[in-house]
N, C-alpha and C positions, 0 to 999 in steps of 0.2 A: 504493500500500500504506500509506504513512503516513497518508493521508487516511482510509482505512478504519479504521485503529487509533484515530484521534481520534474518529470517529463512535461507535465501540463504547464508548470510555471516557466520553464526554460524559454519558450518562444516569446513570452512577454518581456523577459529581460533582454533578449537579443536585439530584435530589429528596431524597436521604438527609440531607444536612447542613441543608438549608433547613427540612425538615418533621420533624426528629427529635422524636418525642413526649417530653415531659418531665413530664406531669401525672398525676393520679390515674387518668385514663381509659385511657391507653395505656401499656403497659410500655415502658421505655426499650430493652430488648433485642429489641423486636419490629420496630424501624424499618428496619434496613438489610439486610434480606434481598434488596434490589434489587441489591446487588453480586453476589450469587450468580446472580440471574436474568440480569443483563447478561452475566456470564461464560459463559452457556450459548448466547449468540447465535452463529450461524454466519456471518451476513452482515449488512450494514447494514440491509437490508430487514427481517430478522428482529428486529433490535434496535429498529427503529422501532415495531413492534407491542408488543414487550415494554416499551419506554419509556413508551408511552401507558398501558398497564395499571398500571405502577409509579407513574406520576404520578397517575393516578386514585386509587390506593390511598393515596398520600401526602396527597392533597387531602382524602380522606375522614377520614383520621386527624387531619389538622390541624383540620378542621371539628369533629370529636368533641372534640378537646382544647379548642377555643375554647368549645364548648357547655358542657363541664364547668366551665371557668373561670368562665363567666357564672353558672352555677347555684351554684357555690361562693360567689361574691360575694353572691348573693341570699340564700343560707342564712345567711351570716355577718351580714348586715344584720338578718335576722329574729332571730338569736341576740342581737344587741345590744339589741333591743327587749325580748326575753325577760329579759335581765339587768336592765334598768331596772324591769321589772314585779316581778321578785323582790325588788329593793331596796325598792320601794314597799310590797310585801306585808310585808316584814320590819319596816319602819318603823311600819306600821299595827298589826300584830299582835304584834310583838316576838318572832316566831318564824319559822322557815323553813316553807314549805309541805310537806305530805306528798305532794301530787300537784299536777300542773298545773291540775287542775280547781278546786282551791281558789283559785288565783290568778285563773283566768278568771271565777269567780263574783264575786270582789271587785273585779276590774278587767277588765271585759269587753274582750277583745281580739279583733279580727276574725281568724278562722282564715286561715292563709296556705297557698296551694297549694304542693305540693312542687315546687321549681324543677327537679328532675331529670326530672320528667314533663312539662314544658312544651315540651321539644324532642322531636320525633318520633324522631330517631335514638337518643337516649338512652332514651326510653321503650321502644323496640323491644328494645334491648340488655338493659334491666332486666327486661323481660317474659320474655326468653329465660333469663336467670339465675335468675329466680324459679321456673322449672319444676324446678330442681334443688335447691331449698332451701326450708326452712319459713318463712324470713323474708320477709314481704310488705312491699313498698314502699307506703306509704299515699299516697293522693291529696293529703292535707293534711300539712303538716309535723307530725311526731310529736314531742311534748315529754315527756321522761321525767325524773323526779326521784328521786335517791338520796341517802342520807346516808352519810358516812364520817368518823368523828371524826379520821382521820389527815390530812384536808385542811389544809394549812398553806402559807405562802409557800415553804418549802423543798420540800415534796412537789410543789407546782404547778410549780416550776422543773424538778424531776426529770421530771415528766410531759411537759414540753415536749420533752425529749430522748428519753425512754424511756417511751412510753405503755404502760399495761398491755395484755397480750395479749388480754384480754377486752373491750377497747374496740372493739367492732365491732357495728354495728347497721345496719338497712336504710338505704339512701341517703335523706337528707332528715330524719334524726332529730337532734334537739337534746337533749343530755343535761346536766342540772344535777346537780352533786354538792356538797353542803354538809356542814359539820362540826357542824351542829346549834347552833352558837353565833354565829359572826360572819364566817365566810368561805365563799365558794362559788366554784366554777369551772364553766365551760361548755365542752363540746367538741361539734363538729358532724361528723356522719357524711357523708362525701362520696360520690361516685359508686360507689366500691368498698366502701363500708361502713366504711372506716377513717377516723380523724380527718383532717380537712382540715389541710394544712400551710400555713405562712406562705409567701407567694410569694417565690421566690428564696432560701429559707432551709431548712436541713435540720432543722426542728423543727415541732412541732405548734402550730397556732393555737388558743390558749386565751383565753377571756374570764374574767378573775378579778376578784373584788370582795372587799375587806376592809372590813367594816362595824364593826370594833371601835372606831374613833374617833368614830362617830356617837352613841354612848351614854355618852360620858364627860363 
């Protein structure tokens, strides 16, 4: 009898803690339903089948989490290049662009494929989500430009902790917000359309540039 009890408990200790999802792709509260599944086992043989199914699900969730993390990193690298291009545009024209097309004409930049569509699993999930929304995920990274005179070092730090509720765009979107004078900030829409967060930190990953010192 003690051996049977250990066999029933073992699956609960295994998958949940090891593959607990923590990223944008999988919600934290969706991971450990395996404890409920295991508690329904009547015998070790039943548990063995349940254990395999739970492990397969945990592995799929882990793969999705890793795919999202890789895509996040790729999008951020693209955003860093976008930031450099905006700085170069400002230096040359002494103004911020009204659209990304203005930057692309002056500084031809090779279009970047949307990293969230390079993984078959993520592409399938995004295609399913698109069926219920008007927001379409582009094959290429979508770069949008907005102006907001309120952009300042203080507001940027506030955004890191408390991003505006309307900061949501299709996955793979890079958003530039400038104050028309000397500062801009960039945020990246992750797999769920919300701003990508800094790894291991409870704050938004923002790329900010202050150009006020370059013209003095």
